[in-house]
PDB file with one MODEL, atoms N, CA, C and O in Angstrom:
MODEL        1
ATOM      1  N   MET A   1      74.209 127.010  92.043  1.00  0.00           N
ATOM      2  CA  MET A   1      73.844 125.965  91.111  1.00  0.00           C
ATOM      3  C   MET A   1      72.901 126.550  90.101  1.00  0.00           C
ATOM      4  O   MET A   1      72.929 126.177  88.929  1.00  0.00           O
ATOM      5  N   MET A   2      71.995 127.540  90.576  1.00  0.00           N
ATOM      6  CA  MET A   2      71.035 127.966  89.642  1.00  0.00           C
ATOM      7  C   MET A   2      71.568 128.819  88.530  1.00  0.00           C
ATOM      8  O   MET A   2      70.926 128.936  87.487  1.00  0.00           O
ATOM      9  N   SER A   3      72.762 129.442  88.720  1.00  0.00           N
ATOM     10  CA  SER A   3      73.363 130.252  87.713  1.00  0.00           C
ATOM     11  C   SER A   3      74.339 129.463  86.743  1.00  0.00           C
ATOM     12  O   SER A   3      74.854 130.025  85.776  1.00  0.00           O
ATOM     13  N   ILE A   4      74.562 128.161  87.046  1.00  0.00           N
ATOM     14  CA  ILE A   4      75.462 127.412  86.226  1.00  0.00           C
ATOM     15  C   ILE A   4      74.595 126.310  85.585  1.00  0.00           C
ATOM     16  O   ILE A   4      74.115 125.425  86.294  1.00  0.00           O
ATOM     17  N   SER A   5      74.380 126.350  84.217  1.00  0.00           N
ATOM     18  CA  SER A   5      73.426 125.501  83.554  1.00  0.00           C
ATOM     19  C   SER A   5      73.817 124.022  83.706  1.00  0.00           C
ATOM     20  O   SER A   5      72.936 123.173  83.841  1.00  0.00           O
ATOM     21  N   HIS A   6      75.130 123.695  83.688  1.00  0.00           N
ATOM     22  CA  HIS A   6      75.539 122.289  83.642  1.00  0.00           C
ATOM     23  C   HIS A   6      75.339 121.647  85.033  1.00  0.00           C
ATOM     24  O   HIS A   6      75.450 120.428  85.163  1.00  0.00           O
ATOM     25  N   MET A   7      75.057 122.425  86.034  1.00  0.00           N
ATOM     26  CA  MET A   7      74.875 121.925  87.420  1.00  0.00           C
ATOM     27  C   MET A   7      73.523 121.305  87.588  1.00  0.00           C
ATOM     28  O   MET A   7      73.243 120.768  88.659  1.00  0.00           O
ATOM     29  N   THR A   8      72.654 121.345  86.583  1.00  0.00           N
ATOM     30  CA  THR A   8      71.296 120.781  86.674  1.00  0.00           C
ATOM     31  C   THR A   8      71.351 119.176  86.743  1.00  0.00           C
ATOM     32  O   THR A   8      70.383 118.491  87.073  1.00  0.00           O
ATOM     33  N   ILE A   9      72.536 118.695  86.412  1.00  0.00           N
ATOM     34  CA  ILE A   9      72.701 117.245  86.480  1.00  0.00           C
ATOM     35  C   ILE A   9      72.598 116.731  87.939  1.00  0.00           C
ATOM     36  O   ILE A   9      72.441 115.541  88.212  1.00  0.00           O
ATOM     37  N   LEU A  10      72.697 117.701  88.833  1.00  0.00           N
ATOM     38  CA  LEU A  10      72.564 117.276  90.275  1.00  0.00           C
ATOM     39  C   LEU A  10      71.106 116.985  90.636  1.00  0.00           C
ATOM     40  O   LEU A  10      70.825 116.413  91.689  1.00  0.00           O
ATOM     41  N   ASN A  11      70.218 117.366  89.792  1.00  0.00           N
ATOM     42  CA  ASN A  11      68.784 117.064  89.962  1.00  0.00           C
ATOM     43  C   ASN A  11      68.376 115.678  89.643  1.00  0.00           C
ATOM     44  O   ASN A  11      67.273 115.259  89.997  1.00  0.00           O
ATOM     45  N   HIS A  12      69.287 114.891  88.936  1.00  0.00           N
ATOM     46  CA  HIS A  12      68.978 113.513  88.593  1.00  0.00           C
ATOM     47  C   HIS A  12      69.050 112.667  89.756  1.00  0.00           C
ATOM     48  O   HIS A  12      69.929 112.836  90.602  1.00  0.00           O
ATOM     49  N   SER A  13      68.168 111.757  89.847  1.00  0.00           N
ATOM     50  CA  SER A  13      67.972 110.885  91.064  1.00  0.00           C
ATOM     51  C   SER A  13      69.238 110.098  91.384  1.00  0.00           C
ATOM     52  O   SER A  13      69.581 110.017  92.563  1.00  0.00           O
ATOM     53  N   PRO A  14      69.962 109.510  90.428  1.00  0.00           N
ATOM     54  CA  PRO A  14      71.172 108.784  90.825  1.00  0.00           C
ATOM     55  C   PRO A  14      72.263 109.617  91.501  1.00  0.00           C
ATOM     56  O   PRO A  14      73.002 109.166  92.376  1.00  0.00           O
ATOM     57  N   ASN A  15      72.307 110.866  91.028  1.00  0.00           N
ATOM     58  CA  ASN A  15      73.341 111.782  91.633  1.00  0.00           C
ATOM     59  C   ASN A  15      72.939 112.227  93.069  1.00  0.00           C
ATOM     60  O   ASN A  15      73.793 112.345  93.948  1.00  0.00           O
ATOM     61  N   MET A  16      71.681 112.461  93.275  1.00  0.00           N
ATOM     62  CA  MET A  16      71.159 112.737  94.593  1.00  0.00           C
ATOM     63  C   MET A  16      71.343 111.528  95.514  1.00  0.00           C
ATOM     64  O   MET A  16      71.679 111.686  96.688  1.00  0.00           O
ATOM     65  N   GLN A  17      71.126 110.347  94.993  1.00  0.00           N
ATOM     66  CA  GLN A  17      71.314 109.118  95.813  1.00  0.00           C
ATOM     67  C   GLN A  17      72.704 108.967  96.310  1.00  0.00           C
ATOM     68  O   GLN A  17      72.921 108.512  97.433  1.00  0.00           O
ATOM     69  N   ILE A  18      73.664 109.342  95.495  1.00  0.00           N
ATOM     70  CA  ILE A  18      75.066 109.327  95.908  1.00  0.00           C
ATOM     71  C   ILE A  18      75.303 110.192  97.135  1.00  0.00           C
ATOM     72  O   ILE A  18      75.960 109.818  98.106  1.00  0.00           O
ATOM     73  N   ILE A  19      74.714 111.382  97.015  1.00  0.00           N
ATOM     74  CA  ILE A  19      74.870 112.344  98.147  1.00  0.00           C
ATOM     75  C   ILE A  19      74.131 111.858  99.357  1.00  0.00           C
ATOM     76  O   ILE A  19      74.691 111.884 100.453  1.00  0.00           O
ATOM     77  N   VAL A  20      72.929 111.423  99.224  1.00  0.00           N
ATOM     78  CA  VAL A  20      72.125 110.925 100.369  1.00  0.00           C
ATOM     79  C   VAL A  20      72.871 109.745 101.095  1.00  0.00           C
ATOM     80  O   VAL A  20      72.841 109.646 102.322  1.00  0.00           O
ATOM     81  N   GLN A  21      73.550 108.843 100.277  1.00  0.00           N
ATOM     82  CA  GLN A  21      74.244 107.720 100.921  1.00  0.00           C
ATOM     83  C   GLN A  21      75.310 108.188 101.820  1.00  0.00           C
ATOM     84  O   GLN A  21      75.717 107.426 102.697  1.00  0.00           O
ATOM     85  N   LYS A  22      75.801 109.373 101.686  1.00  0.00           N
ATOM     86  CA  LYS A  22      76.839 109.948 102.528  1.00  0.00           C
ATOM     87  C   LYS A  22      76.397 110.415 103.847  1.00  0.00           C
ATOM     88  O   LYS A  22      77.209 110.638 104.745  1.00  0.00           O
ATOM     89  N   LEU A  23      75.016 110.582 104.000  1.00  0.00           N
ATOM     90  CA  LEU A  23      74.387 110.994 105.200  1.00  0.00           C
ATOM     91  C   LEU A  23      74.324 109.844 106.225  1.00  0.00           C
ATOM     92  O   LEU A  23      74.390 108.675 105.846  1.00  0.00           O
ATOM     93  N   PRO A  24      74.196 110.178 107.525  1.00  0.00           N
ATOM     94  CA  PRO A  24      73.992 109.062 108.570  1.00  0.00           C
ATOM     95  C   PRO A  24      72.657 108.360 108.258  1.00  0.00           C
ATOM     96  O   PRO A  24      71.776 108.974 107.657  1.00  0.00           O
ATOM     97  N   THR A  25      72.505 107.194 108.621  1.00  0.00           N
ATOM     98  CA  THR A  25      71.350 106.388 108.337  1.00  0.00           C
ATOM     99  C   THR A  25      70.063 106.967 108.822  1.00  0.00           C
ATOM    100  O   THR A  25      69.041 106.827 108.149  1.00  0.00           O
ATOM    101  N   TYR A  26      70.062 107.630 109.990  1.00  0.00           N
ATOM    102  CA  TYR A  26      68.795 108.191 110.522  1.00  0.00           C
ATOM    103  C   TYR A  26      68.414 109.433 109.598  1.00  0.00           C
ATOM    104  O   TYR A  26      67.228 109.748 109.509  1.00  0.00           O
ATOM    105  N   LEU A  27      69.315 110.087 108.962  1.00  0.00           N
ATOM    106  CA  LEU A  27      68.929 111.272 108.148  1.00  0.00           C
ATOM    107  C   LEU A  27      68.560 110.683 106.774  1.00  0.00           C
ATOM    108  O   LEU A  27      67.769 111.289 106.051  1.00  0.00           O
ATOM    109  N   GLN A  28      69.102 109.541 106.404  1.00  0.00           N
ATOM    110  CA  GLN A  28      68.605 108.929 105.095  1.00  0.00           C
ATOM    111  C   GLN A  28      67.161 108.544 105.289  1.00  0.00           C
ATOM    112  O   GLN A  28      66.352 108.760 104.387  1.00  0.00           O
ATOM    113  N   ASN A  29      66.793 107.972 106.452  1.00  0.00           N
ATOM    114  CA  ASN A  29      65.460 107.551 106.652  1.00  0.00           C
ATOM    115  C   ASN A  29      64.475 108.787 106.692  1.00  0.00           C
ATOM    116  O   ASN A  29      63.371 108.746 106.148  1.00  0.00           O
ATOM    117  N   LYS A  30      64.943 109.865 107.362  1.00  0.00           N
ATOM    118  CA  LYS A  30      64.149 111.101 107.406  1.00  0.00           C
ATOM    119  C   LYS A  30      64.022 111.622 105.970  1.00  0.00           C
ATOM    120  O   LYS A  30      62.923 112.038 105.602  1.00  0.00           O
ATOM    121  N   TRP A  31      65.030 111.629 105.162  1.00  0.00           N
ATOM    122  CA  TRP A  31      64.978 112.123 103.715  1.00  0.00           C
ATOM    123  C   TRP A  31      63.969 111.335 102.990  1.00  0.00           C
ATOM    124  O   TRP A  31      63.135 111.904 102.285  1.00  0.00           O
ATOM    125  N   ARG A  32      63.998 110.052 103.126  1.00  0.00           N
ATOM    126  CA  ARG A  32      63.038 109.140 102.348  1.00  0.00           C
ATOM    127  C   ARG A  32      61.620 109.576 102.765  1.00  0.00           C
ATOM    128  O   ARG A  32      60.764 109.733 101.894  1.00  0.00           O
ATOM    129  N   GLU A  33      61.338 109.779 104.085  1.00  0.00           N
ATOM    130  CA  GLU A  33      60.049 110.210 104.497  1.00  0.00           C
ATOM    131  C   GLU A  33      59.689 111.566 103.888  1.00  0.00           C
ATOM    132  O   GLU A  33      58.574 111.776 103.412  1.00  0.00           O
ATOM    133  N   HIS A  34      60.640 112.459 103.916  1.00  0.00           N
ATOM    134  CA  HIS A  34      60.408 113.812 103.335  1.00  0.00           C
ATOM    135  C   HIS A  34      60.052 113.754 101.840  1.00  0.00           C
ATOM    136  O   HIS A  34      59.167 114.466 101.364  1.00  0.00           O
ATOM    137  N   VAL A  35      60.783 112.869 101.106  1.00  0.00           N
ATOM    138  CA  VAL A  35      60.512 112.734  99.684  1.00  0.00           C
ATOM    139  C   VAL A  35      59.064 112.211  99.490  1.00  0.00           C
ATOM    140  O   VAL A  35      58.335 112.685  98.619  1.00  0.00           O
ATOM    141  N   MET A  36      58.672 111.230 100.319  1.00  0.00           N
ATOM    142  CA  MET A  36      57.326 110.632 100.195  1.00  0.00           C
ATOM    143  C   MET A  36      56.255 111.694 100.446  1.00  0.00           C
ATOM    144  O   MET A  36      55.250 111.720  99.736  1.00  0.00           O
ATOM    145  N   LYS A  37      56.440 112.555 101.418  1.00  0.00           N
ATOM    146  CA  LYS A  37      55.513 113.584 101.760  1.00  0.00           C
ATOM    147  C   LYS A  37      55.437 114.614 100.529  1.00  0.00           C
ATOM    148  O   LYS A  37      54.339 114.988 100.118  1.00  0.00           O
ATOM    149  N   LEU A  38      56.564 115.032  99.989  1.00  0.00           N
ATOM    150  CA  LEU A  38      56.511 115.824  98.843  1.00  0.00           C
ATOM    151  C   LEU A  38      55.823 115.281  97.682  1.00  0.00           C
ATOM    152  O   LEU A  38      55.050 115.975  97.022  1.00  0.00           O
ATOM    153  N   ARG A  39      56.091 113.991  97.393  1.00  0.00           N
ATOM    154  CA  ARG A  39      55.351 113.312  96.268  1.00  0.00           C
ATOM    155  C   ARG A  39      53.826 113.190  96.563  1.00  0.00           C
ATOM    156  O   ARG A  39      53.014 113.366  95.654  1.00  0.00           O
ATOM    157  N   LYS A  40      53.453 112.902  97.778  1.00  0.00           N
ATOM    158  CA  LYS A  40      52.057 112.653  98.043  1.00  0.00           C
ATOM    159  C   LYS A  40      51.267 113.975  98.166  1.00  0.00           C
ATOM    160  O   LYS A  40      50.180 114.052  97.593  1.00  0.00           O
ATOM    161  N   TYR A  41      51.727 114.991  98.856  1.00  0.00           N
ATOM    162  CA  TYR A  41      51.023 116.197  99.138  1.00  0.00           C
ATOM    163  C   TYR A  41      51.315 117.306  98.158  1.00  0.00           C
ATOM    164  O   TYR A  41      50.422 118.105  97.872  1.00  0.00           O
ATOM    165  N   ASP A  42      52.551 117.399  97.614  1.00  0.00           N
ATOM    166  CA  ASP A  42      52.795 118.462  96.704  1.00  0.00           C
ATOM    167  C   ASP A  42      52.673 117.979  95.209  1.00  0.00           C
ATOM    168  O   ASP A  42      52.636 118.789  94.282  1.00  0.00           O
ATOM    169  N   HIS A  43      52.617 116.679  95.033  1.00  0.00           N
ATOM    170  CA  HIS A  43      52.523 116.086  93.708  1.00  0.00           C
ATOM    171  C   HIS A  43      53.690 116.542  92.788  1.00  0.00           C
ATOM    172  O   HIS A  43      53.474 117.002  91.667  1.00  0.00           O
ATOM    173  N   ARG A  44      54.838 116.406  93.270  1.00  0.00           N
ATOM    174  CA  ARG A  44      55.998 116.780  92.466  1.00  0.00           C
ATOM    175  C   ARG A  44      57.211 115.937  92.856  1.00  0.00           C
ATOM    176  O   ARG A  44      57.251 115.377  93.952  1.00  0.00           O
ATOM    177  N   THR A  45      58.204 115.845  91.959  1.00  0.00           N
ATOM    178  CA  THR A  45      59.387 115.129  92.280  1.00  0.00           C
ATOM    179  C   THR A  45      60.374 116.075  93.002  1.00  0.00           C
ATOM    180  O   THR A  45      60.321 117.295  92.846  1.00  0.00           O
ATOM    181  N   VAL A  46      61.236 115.488  93.765  1.00  0.00           N
ATOM    182  CA  VAL A  46      62.271 116.348  94.485  1.00  0.00           C
ATOM    183  C   VAL A  46      63.374 116.771  93.619  1.00  0.00           C
ATOM    184  O   VAL A  46      63.674 116.108  92.626  1.00  0.00           O
ATOM    185  N   ASN A  47      63.988 117.838  93.944  1.00  0.00           N
ATOM    186  CA  ASN A  47      65.215 118.287  93.192  1.00  0.00           C
ATOM    187  C   ASN A  47      66.303 118.616  94.179  1.00  0.00           C
ATOM    188  O   ASN A  47      66.083 118.618  95.390  1.00  0.00           O
ATOM    189  N   PHE A  48      67.511 118.904  93.641  1.00  0.00           N
ATOM    190  CA  PHE A  48      68.581 119.134  94.538  1.00  0.00           C
ATOM    191  C   PHE A  48      68.387 120.253  95.543  1.00  0.00           C
ATOM    192  O   PHE A  48      68.912 120.187  96.654  1.00  0.00           O
ATOM    193  N   SER A  49      67.651 121.263  95.171  1.00  0.00           N
ATOM    194  CA  SER A  49      67.454 122.366  96.139  1.00  0.00           C
ATOM    195  C   SER A  49      66.650 121.841  97.365  1.00  0.00           C
ATOM    196  O   SER A  49      66.838 122.337  98.476  1.00  0.00           O
ATOM    197  N   ASP A  50      65.776 120.861  97.167  1.00  0.00           N
ATOM    198  CA  ASP A  50      65.046 120.202  98.237  1.00  0.00           C
ATOM    199  C   ASP A  50      66.105 119.536  99.192  1.00  0.00           C
ATOM    200  O   ASP A  50      66.073 119.736 100.406  1.00  0.00           O
ATOM    201  N   LEU A  51      67.002 118.772  98.616  1.00  0.00           N
ATOM    202  CA  LEU A  51      68.005 118.086  99.433  1.00  0.00           C
ATOM    203  C   LEU A  51      68.878 119.069 100.124  1.00  0.00           C
ATOM    204  O   LEU A  51      69.253 118.823 101.270  1.00  0.00           O
ATOM    205  N   VAL A  52      69.238 120.178  99.514  1.00  0.00           N
ATOM    206  CA  VAL A  52      70.071 121.227 100.194  1.00  0.00           C
ATOM    207  C   VAL A  52      69.317 121.769 101.345  1.00  0.00           C
ATOM    208  O   VAL A  52      69.863 121.922 102.438  1.00  0.00           O
ATOM    209  N   THR A  53      68.036 122.072 101.125  1.00  0.00           N
ATOM    210  CA  THR A  53      67.246 122.660 102.338  1.00  0.00           C
ATOM    211  C   THR A  53      67.150 121.626 103.444  1.00  0.00           C
ATOM    212  O   THR A  53      67.241 121.980 104.619  1.00  0.00           O
ATOM    213  N   PHE A  54      66.965 120.341 103.099  1.00  0.00           N
ATOM    214  CA  PHE A  54      66.833 119.283 104.084  1.00  0.00           C
ATOM    215  C   PHE A  54      68.115 119.193 104.899  1.00  0.00           C
ATOM    216  O   PHE A  54      68.062 119.147 106.128  1.00  0.00           O
ATOM    217  N   VAL A  55      69.243 119.167 104.248  1.00  0.00           N
ATOM    218  CA  VAL A  55      70.552 119.010 104.925  1.00  0.00           C
ATOM    219  C   VAL A  55      70.859 120.232 105.745  1.00  0.00           C
ATOM    220  O   VAL A  55      71.433 120.113 106.827  1.00  0.00           O
ATOM    221  N   ASP A  56      70.485 121.442 105.254  1.00  0.00           N
ATOM    222  CA  ASP A  56      70.722 122.643 105.961  1.00  0.00           C
ATOM    223  C   ASP A  56      69.891 122.712 107.268  1.00  0.00           C
ATOM    224  O   ASP A  56      70.359 123.198 108.298  1.00  0.00           O
ATOM    225  N   LEU A  57      68.635 122.203 107.181  1.00  0.00           N
ATOM    226  CA  LEU A  57      67.844 122.129 108.390  1.00  0.00           C
ATOM    227  C   LEU A  57      68.350 121.108 109.420  1.00  0.00           C
ATOM    228  O   LEU A  57      68.298 121.328 110.630  1.00  0.00           O
ATOM    229  N   ALA A  58      68.836 119.998 108.890  1.00  0.00           N
ATOM    230  CA  ALA A  58      69.397 118.926 109.744  1.00  0.00           C
ATOM    231  C   ALA A  58      70.669 119.444 110.436  1.00  0.00           C
ATOM    232  O   ALA A  58      70.888 119.150 111.611  1.00  0.00           O
ATOM    233  N   ALA A  59      71.465 120.170 109.761  1.00  0.00           N
ATOM    234  CA  ALA A  59      72.679 120.770 110.368  1.00  0.00           C
ATOM    235  C   ALA A  59      72.271 121.738 111.398  1.00  0.00           C
ATOM    236  O   ALA A  59      72.834 121.681 112.492  1.00  0.00           O
ATOM    237  N   GLU A  60      71.330 122.652 111.176  1.00  0.00           N
ATOM    238  CA  GLU A  60      70.928 123.574 112.156  1.00  0.00           C
ATOM    239  C   GLU A  60      70.335 122.902 113.390  1.00  0.00           C
ATOM    240  O   GLU A  60      70.581 123.322 114.520  1.00  0.00           O
ATOM    241  N   SER A  61      69.549 121.851 113.155  1.00  0.00           N
ATOM    242  CA  SER A  61      68.953 121.110 114.246  1.00  0.00           C
ATOM    243  C   SER A  61      70.039 120.421 115.102  1.00  0.00           C
ATOM    244  O   SER A  61      69.915 120.371 116.326  1.00  0.00           O
ATOM    245  N   SER A  62      71.109 119.887 114.460  1.00  0.00           N
ATOM    246  CA  SER A  62      72.163 119.245 115.270  1.00  0.00           C
ATOM    247  C   SER A  62      73.016 120.205 116.012  1.00  0.00           C
ATOM    248  O   SER A  62      73.626 119.846 117.019  1.00  0.00           O
ATOM    249  N   ASN A  63      73.081 121.431 115.541  1.00  0.00           N
ATOM    250  CA  ASN A  63      73.896 122.465 116.211  1.00  0.00           C
ATOM    251  C   ASN A  63      73.108 123.455 117.029  1.00  0.00           C
ATOM    252  O   ASN A  63      73.616 124.531 117.343  1.00  0.00           O
ATOM    253  N   ASP A  64      71.876 123.124 117.385  1.00  0.00           N
ATOM    254  CA  ASP A  64      71.017 123.961 118.204  1.00  0.00           C
ATOM    255  C   ASP A  64      71.747 124.058 119.594  1.00  0.00           C
ATOM    256  O   ASP A  64      72.097 123.048 120.204  1.00  0.00           O
ATOM    257  N   PRO A  65      71.954 125.333 120.054  1.00  0.00           N
ATOM    258  CA  PRO A  65      72.710 125.499 121.347  1.00  0.00           C
ATOM    259  C   PRO A  65      71.935 124.989 122.527  1.00  0.00           C
ATOM    260  O   PRO A  65      72.537 124.661 123.550  1.00  0.00           O
ATOM    261  N   ILE A  66      70.633 124.905 122.437  1.00  0.00           N
ATOM    262  CA  ILE A  66      69.797 124.471 123.605  1.00  0.00           C
ATOM    263  C   ILE A  66      69.448 123.090 123.565  1.00  0.00           C
ATOM    264  O   ILE A  66      69.557 122.417 124.590  1.00  0.00           O
ATOM    265  N   TYR A  67      69.014 122.562 122.436  1.00  0.00           N
ATOM    266  CA  TYR A  67      68.406 121.193 122.406  1.00  0.00           C
ATOM    267  C   TYR A  67      69.312 120.159 121.769  1.00  0.00           C
ATOM    268  O   TYR A  67      68.978 118.975 121.802  1.00  0.00           O
ATOM    269  N   SER A  68      70.422 120.537 121.199  1.00  0.00           N
ATOM    270  CA  SER A  68      71.247 119.440 120.620  1.00  0.00           C
ATOM    271  C   SER A  68      72.143 118.827 121.716  1.00  0.00           C
ATOM    272  O   SER A  68      72.273 119.372 122.812  1.00  0.00           O
ATOM    273  N   LYS A  69      72.720 117.739 121.402  1.00  0.00           N
ATOM    274  CA  LYS A  69      73.566 117.063 122.500  1.00  0.00           C
ATOM    275  C   LYS A  69      74.882 117.721 122.727  1.00  0.00           C
ATOM    276  O   LYS A  69      75.654 117.278 123.578  1.00  0.00           O
TER     277      LYS A  69
ENDMDL
END
């Protein structure tokens, strides 16, 4: 995404909301909490790379060989 200039449209809130709506409800709730923490403590708005990092971590957590279901 960083190398393609027209992909910055993914940083717009409505576009990220469409992606977040595809996540399971419990991840949507965790994402909302994550966004609030970034706003409160880092004093910045979220971008698409934050969402990618969040989903990547959630996927790793779900596929943990020891602690996942």
